DOSEBA-52932 format. One record per residue (C-alpha): x, y, z; chain; residue in one letter; residue number from 1. Coordinates in steps of 0.5 Angstrom, whole numbers, plus 500, padded with zeros to 3 digits. Layout:
// DOSEBA-52932
@u: X; v: Y; w: Z; chaine: A; residu: A; num: NUM .
...
This chain:
// DOSEBA-52932
@u: 858; v: 340; w: 817; chaine: A; residu: X; num: 1 .
@u: 857; v: 334; w: 813; chaine: A; residu: X; num: 2 .
@u: 850; v: 331; w: 813; chaine: A; residu: X; num: 3 .
@u: 854; v: 324; w: 813; chaine: A; residu: X; num: 4 .
@u: 855; v: 321; w: 820; chaine: A; residu: X; num: 5 .
@u: 859; v: 315; w: 821; chaine: A; residu: X; num: 6 .
@u: 862; v: 311; w: 827; chaine: A; residu: X; num: 7 .
@u: 866; v: 304; w: 827; chaine: A; residu: X; num: 8 .
@u: 863; v: 298; w: 831; chaine: A; residu: X; num: 9 .
@u: 867; v: 292; w: 833; chaine: A; residu: X; num: 10 .
@u: 863; v: 286; w: 833; chaine: A; residu: X; num: 11 .
@u: 863; v: 282; w: 840; chaine: A; residu: X; num: 12 .
@u: 859; v: 276; w: 842; chaine: A; residu: X; num: 13 .
@u: 853; v: 280; w: 844; chaine: A; residu: X; num: 14 .
@u: 852; v: 281; w: 837; chaine: A; residu: X; num: 15 .
@u: 852; v: 274; w: 835; chaine: A; residu: X; num: 16 .
@u: 846; v: 270; w: 834; chaine: A; residu: X; num: 17 .
@u: 845; v: 262; w: 834; chaine: A; residu: X; num: 18 .
@u: 848; v: 262; w: 826; chaine: A; residu: X; num: 19 .
@u: 854; v: 265; w: 829; chaine: A; residu: X; num: 20 .
@u: 853; v: 272; w: 825; chaine: A; residu: X; num: 21 .
@u: 851; v: 279; w: 827; chaine: A; residu: X; num: 22 .
@u: 843; v: 278; w: 829; chaine: A; residu: X; num: 23 .
@u: 838; v: 281; w: 825; chaine: A; residu: X; num: 24 .
@u: 835; v: 285; w: 831; chaine: A; residu: X; num: 25 .
@u: 842; v: 288; w: 832; chaine: A; residu: X; num: 26 .
@u: 842; v: 292; w: 826; chaine: A; residu: X; num: 27 .
@u: 835; v: 295; w: 828; chaine: A; residu: X; num: 28 .
@u: 838; v: 297; w: 834; chaine: A; residu: X; num: 29 .
@u: 844; v: 300; w: 831; chaine: A; residu: X; num: 30 .
@u: 840; v: 304; w: 826; chaine: A; residu: X; num: 31 .
@u: 836; v: 307; w: 832; chaine: A; residu: X; num: 32 .
@u: 842; v: 308; w: 836; chaine: A; residu: X; num: 33 .
@u: 846; v: 312; w: 830; chaine: A; residu: X; num: 34 .
@u: 840; v: 316; w: 828; chaine: A; residu: X; num: 35 .
@u: 840; v: 318; w: 835; chaine: A; residu: X; num: 36 .
@u: 847; v: 320; w: 835; chaine: A; residu: X; num: 37 .
@u: 847; v: 324; w: 829; chaine: A; residu: X; num: 38 .
@u: 841; v: 328; w: 832; chaine: A; residu: X; num: 39 .
@u: 845; v: 329; w: 838; chaine: A; residu: X; num: 40 .
@u: 851; v: 332; w: 834; chaine: A; residu: X; num: 41 .
@u: 846; v: 337; w: 831; chaine: A; residu: X; num: 42 .
@u: 840; v: 339; w: 834; chaine: A; residu: X; num: 43 .
@u: 843; v: 345; w: 838; chaine: A; residu: X; num: 44 .
@u: 845; v: 348; w: 831; chaine: A; residu: X; num: 45 .
@u: 838; v: 347; w: 829; chaine: A; residu: X; num: 46 .
@u: 835; v: 350; w: 836; chaine: A; residu: X; num: 47 .
@u: 831; v: 344; w: 837; chaine: A; residu: X; num: 48 .
@u: 834; v: 341; w: 843; chaine: A; residu: X; num: 49 .
@u: 828; v: 338; w: 846; chaine: A; residu: X; num: 50 .
@u: 824; v: 335; w: 840; chaine: A; residu: X; num: 51 .
@u: 825; v: 328; w: 838; chaine: A; residu: X; num: 52 .
@u: 824; v: 323; w: 832; chaine: A; residu: X; num: 53 .
@u: 820; v: 317; w: 832; chaine: A; residu: X; num: 54 .
@u: 821; v: 312; w: 827; chaine: A; residu: X; num: 55 .
@u: 815; v: 310; w: 823; chaine: A; residu: X; num: 56 .
@u: 818; v: 305; w: 818; chaine: A; residu: X; num: 57 .
@u: 824; v: 301; w: 816; chaine: A; residu: X; num: 58 .
@u: 826; v: 297; w: 811; chaine: A; residu: X; num: 59 .
@u: 833; v: 293; w: 811; chaine: A; residu: X; num: 60 .
@u: 836; v: 289; w: 806; chaine: A; residu: X; num: 61 .
@u: 842; v: 284; w: 808; chaine: A; residu: X; num: 62 .
@u: 847; v: 283; w: 803; chaine: A; residu: X; num: 63 .
@u: 852; v: 279; w: 807; chaine: A; residu: X; num: 64 .
@u: 854; v: 276; w: 813; chaine: A; residu: X; num: 65 .
@u: 858; v: 279; w: 819; chaine: A; residu: X; num: 66 .
@u: 862; v: 275; w: 824; chaine: A; residu: X; num: 67 .
@u: 865; v: 276; w: 831; chaine: A; residu: X; num: 68 .
@u: 871; v: 280; w: 831; chaine: A; residu: X; num: 69 .
@u: 869; v: 284; w: 824; chaine: A; residu: X; num: 70 .
@u: 869; v: 291; w: 824; chaine: A; residu: X; num: 71 .
@u: 863; v: 295; w: 821; chaine: A; residu: X; num: 72 .
@u: 863; v: 302; w: 819; chaine: A; residu: X; num: 73 .
@u: 856; v: 305; w: 820; chaine: A; residu: X; num: 74 .
@u: 854; v: 311; w: 815; chaine: A; residu: X; num: 75 .
@u: 848; v: 315; w: 816; chaine: A; residu: X; num: 76 .
@u: 845; v: 321; w: 813; chaine: A; residu: X; num: 77 .
@u: 838; v: 324; w: 812; chaine: A; residu: X; num: 78 .
@u: 835; v: 325; w: 805; chaine: A; residu: X; num: 79 .
@u: 830; v: 330; w: 802; chaine: A; residu: X; num: 80 .
@u: 824; v: 331; w: 807; chaine: A; residu: X; num: 81 .
@u: 817; v: 328; w: 804; chaine: A; residu: X; num: 82 .
@u: 812; v: 332; w: 807; chaine: A; residu: X; num: 83 .
@u: 812; v: 331; w: 814; chaine: A; residu: X; num: 84 .
@u: 816; v: 324; w: 813; chaine: A; residu: X; num: 85 .
@u: 824; v: 324; w: 814; chaine: A; residu: X; num: 86 .
@u: 827; v: 319; w: 810; chaine: A; residu: X; num: 87 .
@u: 834; v: 317; w: 813; chaine: A; residu: X; num: 88 .
@u: 839; v: 312; w: 810; chaine: A; residu: X; num: 89 .
@u: 844; v: 307; w: 814; chaine: A; residu: X; num: 90 .
@u: 849; v: 303; w: 811; chaine: A; residu: X; num: 91 .
@u: 853; v: 298; w: 814; chaine: A; residu: X; num: 92 .
@u: 860; v: 296; w: 811; chaine: A; residu: X; num: 93 .
@u: 865; v: 291; w: 813; chaine: A; residu: X; num: 94 .
@u: 872; v: 291; w: 809; chaine: A; residu: X; num: 95 .
@u: 869; v: 297; w: 805; chaine: A; residu: X; num: 96 .
@u: 863; v: 292; w: 802; chaine: A; residu: X; num: 97 .
@u: 856; v: 294; w: 803; chaine: A; residu: X; num: 98 .
@u: 853; v: 289; w: 807; chaine: A; residu: X; num: 99 .
@u: 847; v: 292; w: 810; chaine: A; residu: X; num: 100 .
@u: 843; v: 297; w: 807; chaine: A; residu: X; num: 101 .
@u: 837; v: 301; w: 811; chaine: A; residu: X; num: 102 .
@u: 832; v: 306; w: 809; chaine: A; residu: X; num: 103 .
@u: 828; v: 309; w: 815; chaine: A; residu: X; num: 104 .
@u: 822; v: 314; w: 815; chaine: A; residu: X; num: 105 .
@u: 821; v: 318; w: 821; chaine: A; residu: X; num: 106 .
@u: 817; v: 324; w: 824; chaine: A; residu: X; num: 107 .
@u: 819; v: 330; w: 828; chaine: A; residu: X; num: 108 .
@u: 815; v: 330; w: 835; chaine: A; residu: X; num: 109 .
@u: 815; v: 336; w: 839; chaine: A; residu: X; num: 110 .
@u: 817; v: 334; w: 846; chaine: A; residu: X; num: 111 .
@u: 812; v: 338; w: 850; chaine: A; residu: X; num: 112 .
@u: 805; v: 337; w: 846; chaine: A; residu: X; num: 113 .
@u: 807; v: 330; w: 843; chaine: A; residu: X; num: 114 .
@u: 805; v: 332; w: 836; chaine: A; residu: X; num: 115 .
@u: 808; v: 332; w: 830; chaine: A; residu: X; num: 116 .
@u: 812; v: 338; w: 828; chaine: A; residu: X; num: 117 .
@u: 813; v: 340; w: 821; chaine: A; residu: X; num: 118 .
@u: 820; v: 342; w: 819; chaine: A; residu: X; num: 119 .
@u: 822; v: 347; w: 814; chaine: A; residu: X; num: 120 .
@u: 823; v: 343; w: 807; chaine: A; residu: X; num: 121 .
@u: 830; v: 346; w: 807; chaine: A; residu: X; num: 122 .
@u: 832; v: 344; w: 814; chaine: A; residu: X; num: 123 .
@u: 838; v: 340; w: 812; chaine: A; residu: X; num: 124 .
@u: 841; v: 346; w: 808; chaine: A; residu: X; num: 125 .
@u: 842; v: 349; w: 816; chaine: A; residu: X; num: 126 .
@u: 847; v: 343; w: 818; chaine: A; residu: X; num: 127 .
C-alpha cells in the first residue's frame, strides 16, 4: 500500500468566504478530515483499530486562491517519525498546481489510557 492517500473535492458555496474564495478555516478542516480518513484506511492493518491521533501543531502556507466550482485534489502522507511526534504533509492541488501546503505534527493516543503511545520508528514500513 502506498503511503500517499488522496481524494478530490469540488468547492461548493459552503466552502466559500466573504472574499469569494475557499475560507482558510476550511483548509484546516480538510487537513483533519483527510488525516482521519487515511488512518481509517490503514489502522486495521496495523492492529490499532481503537487508538487515535491528536493534532499538536499545524502550519499552512496559502499559495493561490481557490474558487467556487474548482476541483481540489488533496494528497496526504506521513513523514518519518520524530520521537513521539508524527509529521504529516497535506497538499492541495487545483489544476495540478500546488495551492496550499500543510505540515502537521501529531501524537498517537491510547484510547483506553488516554496517554501518548509510542509507535515503533519503522511503523511506516508496515503499510
